[in-house]
C-alpha positions as a printed NumPy array, in Angstrom:
array([[ 30.505, -34.591,  67.756],
       [ 31.591, -34.034,  71.364],
       [ 32.538, -36.242,  74.309],
       [ 30.526, -35.967,  77.515],
       [ 31.528, -37.974,  80.587],
       [ 33.357, -40.381,  78.316],
       [ 30.3  , -40.744,  76.068],
       [ 30.151, -39.408,  72.552],
       [ 27.309, -37.009,  71.849],
       [ 25.897, -36.184,  68.414],
       [ 24.207, -32.866,  67.713],
       [ 21.564, -32.637,  64.978],
       [ 20.992, -29.154,  63.55 ],
       [ 19.754, -27.651,  60.298],
       [ 22.274, -25.802,  58.144],
       [ 20.229, -22.595,  57.744],
       [ 21.173, -21.294,  61.237],
       [ 17.564, -20.742,  62.282],
       [ 18.451, -23.092,  65.122],
       [ 21.208, -21.345,  67.135],
       [ 24.435, -23.412,  67.422],
       [ 25.314, -21.507,  70.6  ],
       [ 22.76 , -23.633,  72.461],
       [ 25.234, -26.503,  72.308],
       [ 26.688, -25.34 ,  75.632],
       [ 23.319, -25.633,  77.379],
       [ 22.64 , -28.959,  75.649],
       [ 26.034, -30.155,  76.833],
       [ 25.303, -29.256,  80.465],
       [ 21.984, -31.102,  80.409],
       [ 23.614, -34.149,  78.817],
       [ 26.253, -34.16 ,  81.577],
       [ 23.431, -34.322,  84.123],
       [ 22.583, -37.826,  82.906],
       [ 20.069, -37.108,  80.136],
       [ 20.321, -39.297,  77.052],
       [ 18.583, -36.834,  74.714],
       [ 18.325, -33.061,  74.948],
       [ 15.85 , -31.741,  72.386],
       [ 14.939, -28.158,  71.565],
       [ 11.369, -26.901,  71.962],
       [ 10.347, -23.977,  69.783],
       [  8.407, -21.694,  72.108],
       [  8.22 , -18.938,  69.506],
       [  8.489, -19.157,  65.728],
       [  9.   , -16.201,  63.406],
       [  7.483, -17.562,  60.21 ],
       [  4.254, -16.496,  58.505],
       [  1.006, -16.796,  60.43 ],
       [ -0.372, -19.581,  58.195],
       [  2.787, -21.66 ,  58.539],
       [  2.861, -21.157,  62.31 ],
       [ -0.787, -22.172,  62.56 ],
       [ -0.19 , -25.287,  60.441],
       [  2.775, -26.365,  62.603],
       [  0.809, -25.663,  65.785],
       [ -2.178, -27.73 ,  64.694],
       [ -0.094, -30.594,  63.314],
       [  1.991, -31.125,  66.455],
       [ -1.12 , -31.152,  68.631],
       [ -2.977, -33.477,  66.294],
       [ -0.009, -35.862,  66.22 ],
       [  0.266, -35.848,  70.006],
       [ -3.451, -36.577,  70.272],
       [ -3.502, -39.568,  67.917],
       [ -0.003, -40.991,  68.409],
       [  0.544, -44.095,  70.544],
       [  3.782, -42.606,  71.935],
       [  4.419, -39.315,  73.688],
       [  6.014, -37.   ,  71.106],
       [  6.909, -33.644,  72.747],
       [  5.015, -30.644,  71.396],
       [  6.848, -28.193,  69.089],
       [ 10.085, -30.198,  69.112],
       [ 12.029, -30.687,  65.903],
       [ 15.147, -32.6  ,  64.937],
       [ 17.392, -30.026,  66.654],
       [ 18.854, -31.976,  69.556],
       [ 21.897, -33.494,  71.223],
       [ 21.913, -37.285,  71.661],
       [ 24.412, -39.565,  73.283],
       [ 26.101, -42.194,  71.146],
       [ 23.921, -45.   ,  72.441],
       [ 20.738, -43.349,  71.154],
       [ 22.364, -42.76 ,  67.759],
       [ 23.442, -46.406,  67.536],
       [ 19.874, -47.558,  68.244],
       [ 18.519, -45.157,  65.603],
       [ 20.98 , -46.527,  63.063],
       [ 19.891, -50.095,  63.83 ],
       [ 16.253, -49.31 ,  63.075],
       [ 15.924, -50.246,  59.375],
       [ 12.967, -47.972,  58.612],
       [ 12.722, -46.262,  55.256],
       [ 10.253, -43.454,  56.039],
       [ 12.178, -42.013,  58.96 ],
       [ 10.481, -39.511,  61.244],
       [ 13.438, -38.85 ,  63.529],
       [ 11.681, -36.937,  66.305],
       [  9.149, -39.777,  66.585],
       [ 11.804, -42.508,  66.486],
       [ 13.786, -40.608,  69.091],
       [ 10.756, -40.467,  71.417],
       [  9.939, -44.135,  70.771],
       [ 13.408, -45.217,  71.98 ],
       [ 12.769, -43.611,  75.349],
       [ 15.496, -43.379,  78.011],
       [ 15.952, -40.06 ,  79.805],
       [ 15.   , -37.103,  77.616],
       [ 14.589, -33.431,  78.422],
       [ 13.449, -30.402,  76.417],
       [ 15.047, -26.962,  76.246],
       [ 12.912, -24.035,  75.101],
       [ 14.269, -21.429,  72.695],
       [ 13.083, -18.833,  70.202],
       [ 13.617, -19.78 ,  66.587],
       [ 14.986, -16.907,  64.49 ],
       [ 13.789, -15.845,  61.078],
       [ 15.585, -17.154,  58.027],
       [ 18.379, -14.701,  57.27 ],
       [ 18.933, -15.619,  53.622],
       [ 17.757, -17.987,  50.915],
       [ 14.558, -20.012,  50.857],
       [ 13.552, -23.184,  52.619],
       [ 14.285, -26.416,  50.757],
       [ 11.202, -27.885,  52.397],
       [  8.429, -27.282,  49.9  ],
       [  4.761, -27.782,  50.763],
       [  4.958, -31.283,  49.242],
       [  7.94 , -32.22 ,  51.444],
       [  6.27 , -30.811,  54.554],
       [  3.151, -32.81 ,  53.697],
       [  5.284, -35.946,  53.295],
       [  6.944, -35.288,  56.667],
       [  3.534, -34.947,  58.305],
       [  2.407, -38.204,  56.652],
       [  5.498, -39.999,  57.961],
       [  4.778, -38.779,  61.48 ],
       [  1.111, -39.801,  61.419],
       [  1.337, -43.15 ,  59.661],
       [  4.527, -44.321,  61.404],
       [  3.38 , -43.528,  64.931],
       [ -0.407, -43.695,  64.914],
       [ -3.067, -46.356,  64.44 ],
       [ -5.791, -43.721,  64.297],
       [ -6.319, -43.564,  60.475],
       [ -7.147, -47.286,  60.338],
       [ -9.323, -47.198,  63.434],
       [-11.132, -44.126,  62.093],
       [-12.418, -46.161,  59.129],
       [-13.948, -48.772,  61.446],
       [-15.468, -46.11 ,  63.691],
       [-17.077, -44.371,  60.729],
       [-18.489, -47.741,  59.652],
       [-20.021, -48.316,  63.089],
       [-21.457, -44.793,  63.069],
       [-23.011, -45.317,  59.611],
       [-24.637, -48.61 ,  60.691],
       [-26.029, -47.05 ,  63.879],
       [-27.315, -44.078,  61.869],
       [-29.033, -46.342,  59.317],
       [-30.727, -48.4  ,  62.061],
       [-31.875, -45.271,  63.9  ],
       [-33.171, -43.867,  60.619],
       [-35.161, -47.037,  59.984],
       [-36.594, -46.964,  63.526],
       [-37.542, -43.322,  63.042],
       [-39.306, -44.112,  59.776],
       [-41.239, -47.006,  61.354],
       [-42.336, -44.795,  64.237],
       [-43.432, -42.134,  61.777],
       [-45.466, -44.733,  59.889],
       [-47.136, -45.892,  63.095],
       [-47.984, -42.331,  64.096],
       [-48.908, -40.742,  60.767],
       [-49.727, -43.88 ,  58.813],
       [-47.761, -42.92 ,  55.715],
       [-44.116, -42.496,  54.653],
       [-42.453, -42.064,  51.249],
       [-42.171, -45.445,  49.565],
       [-39.1  , -46.877,  47.817],
       [-36.614, -44.209,  48.844],
       [-36.497, -45.226,  52.5  ],
       [-35.715, -48.868,  51.792],
       [-33.055, -47.958,  49.258],
       [-31.416, -45.432,  51.595],
       [-31.418, -47.898,  54.506],
       [-29.869, -50.734,  52.473],
       [-27.195, -48.5  ,  50.926],
       [-26.193, -46.922,  54.256],
       [-26.254, -50.248,  56.128],
       [-24.028, -52.061,  53.655],
       [-21.767, -49.011,  53.321],
       [-21.154, -49.223,  57.061],
       [-20.491, -52.961,  56.827],
       [-17.985, -52.351,  54.03 ],
       [-16.191, -49.675,  56.066],
       [-15.937, -51.993,  59.078],
       [-14.638, -54.769,  56.809],
       [-12.001, -52.413,  55.394],
       [-11.054, -51.415,  58.934],
       [-10.619, -55.069,  59.948],
       [ -8.434, -55.73 ,  56.898],
       [ -6.511, -52.565,  57.735],
       [ -5.851, -53.83 ,  61.264],
       [ -4.125, -56.919,  59.861],
       [ -2.153, -54.834,  57.355],
       [ -1.178, -52.447,  60.15 ],
       [  0.314, -55.321,  62.131],
       [  2.231, -56.485,  59.059],
       [  3.431, -52.905,  58.529],
       [  4.823, -52.586,  62.044],
       [  6.323, -56.081,  61.884],
       [  8.241, -55.292,  58.688],
       [  9.745, -52.184,  60.287],
       [ 12.005, -54.449,  62.301],
       [ 11.964, -52.303,  65.424],
       [ 13.304, -54.095,  68.532],
       [ 10.643, -55.457,  70.876],
       [ 12.406, -53.787,  73.792],
       [ 15.586, -51.857,  74.529],
       [ 17.691, -52.575,  77.618],
       [ 18.948, -49.387,  79.234],
       [ 20.891, -50.788,  82.186],
       [ 22.184, -54.254,  82.99 ],
       [ 22.589, -55.363,  86.607],
       [ 25.436, -57.833,  86.985],
       [ 24.929, -60.817,  89.303],
       [ 27.115, -60.546,  92.352],
       [ 27.675, -63.077,  95.097],
       [ 27.294, -61.523,  98.533],
       [ 29.223, -63.359, 101.237],
       [ 27.892, -63.232, 104.744],
       [ 30.017, -63.164, 107.841]])
């Protein structure tokens, strides 16, 4: 913990030294310039090609489907002023995706690019299962897309079934014959499958609202307060 312009700052960094502690000086300078959060952006990673590709795709997918602006390739490595930390601590969420929560709070944030070194010793404590869980936390805590995808698939299935039926009727008018039995069965199954998916999506929308309500996040966060002052004329 350090003190910047009378404000305490908290640095978050992993203990494996892949994130260089010497960047604290640059973080410190940016925090002194009035930024509330200084986060590191990994412009180059030195892990295996599959892991790099997975990280690359995940961050871009999350940015695409998230309802907040989560910076690309940014991790938990950052320096935050005390006010941001206090707000984070007041958010009673259980599945905590810190980089998303940090972006959701807002205020003035700036990124600092750096090259992440290779692991010098030991193995990562983040197994595939833990990385998968982290990705789930990011997607389901800061995106409505999975629920909306179900409804969209339902609409697509219904449209497809109707178009299929129209195509069959046109074929019957033109050629006078179509396979019997199968067409009706396929149309009914696909139509009601689409209706079921839309129904699940509607139920999911209500559950999604309950989910976000139970998180207990503040409706808004006041950054600055302007005191009322009486201005005397003359």
